[in-house]
Each structure stands twice: as structure tokens, then as C-alpha cells.
C-alpha positions in Angstrom: 99.3 92.9 98.3 96.6 95.4 97.6 97.8 96.5 94.2 98.8 93.0 93.1 95.4 91.7 94.3 93.4 94.3 92.5 95.5 93.9 89.3 95.0 90.1 89.4 91.2 90.5 89.9 91.0 93.0 87.1 93.0 91.0 84.7 91.2 87.7 85.4 87.7 89.0 86.1 87.5 86.9 89.2 85.7 87.9 92.4 87.7 88.0 95.6 86.5 84.6 96.8 88.1 82.9 93.8 91.0 85.3 93.3 92.3 84.6 96.8 92.9 80.9 96.1 96.2 81.4 94.1 97.7 83.0 97.2 96.2 80.6 99.8 95.0 77.0 99.2 96.6 76.5 95.8 100.2 77.0 97.0 99.5 74.9 100.1 98.3 72.1 97.9 101.4 72.4 95.6 103.6 72.1 98.6 101.7 69.3 100.2 100.7 71.4 103.2 97.0 71.7 102.6 96.2 69.8 105.8 98.0 72.5 107.9 97.8 75.7 105.8 96.0 77.4 103.0 92.5 77.8 104.6 90.9 78.5 107.9 89.8 75.4 109.7 90.0 73.7 113.1 93.4 72.2 113.5 95.1 74.3 110.9 97.9 76.8 111.5 96.5 80.1 112.8 98.3 82.1 110.1 96.1 84.7 108.3 95.9 88.2 107.0 92.9 90.5 107.5 92.3 92.8 104.5 89.9 95.7 104.0 87.6 96.2 101.0 90.5 97.7 98.9 92.7 94.7 99.8 94.9 96.7 102.2 96.5 94.7 105.0 94.8 95.5 108.3 96.4 92.7 110.4 98.7 89.7 110.1 98.4 86.8 112.5 101.1 84.1 112.6 100.7 81.1 114.9 97.7 82.7 116.5 99.7 85.9 117.5 99.2 89.3 116.0 102.5 90.3 114.3 101.3 93.3 112.4 98.3 95.6 112.7 97.2 99.0 111.6 94.1 98.7 113.8 93.8 100.3 117.3 91.9 99.2 120.3 88.3 100.0 119.9 88.4 100.0 116.0 85.5 98.1 114.6 85.4 96.1 111.4 82.6 94.7 109.2 82.9 91.1 108.2 81.2 90.2 105.0 80.9 86.4 104.3 
């Protein structure tokens, strides 16, 4: 994910906020699943991936359950919105 994401952003010149759409909401729309998946909102599936600044995967959550993590108890993260 990290290398592909960086390559995509470099080749398109898009910032992360726009570059993430081809991997999230756009496929959900194409599959007719945008009401359940593709973005974070109340009532949608709790499936998401937490990335660091270099787009490395820190955590994956499926159905609200952590299924992968590189983080340890007590680790802190900075959220930039």
C-alpha cells in the first residue's frame, strides 16, 4: 500500500485527501456499495485501515474488530484532519 500510494500521489500530483478516493469511495460507488462502504460514517461498515505519514499500514479494522496492528498498547498517534 505504501509504495503504491506514494507512486500514485507522485504521478498524479494529488494530495492524500484526493488520492485516497480511488481506493475507497470510488470502488464502493462502482459496486453500488457506497451506502455501506467507502467512507467513514454512522451506519457504515466499520472496515478501515490506519496509515502513518508514509502510508505504511499501522492497523486494519474489519467489522469493528482489529485484525492487524503494528501498534502496541500505550503507543500514541497523531491524527491530522
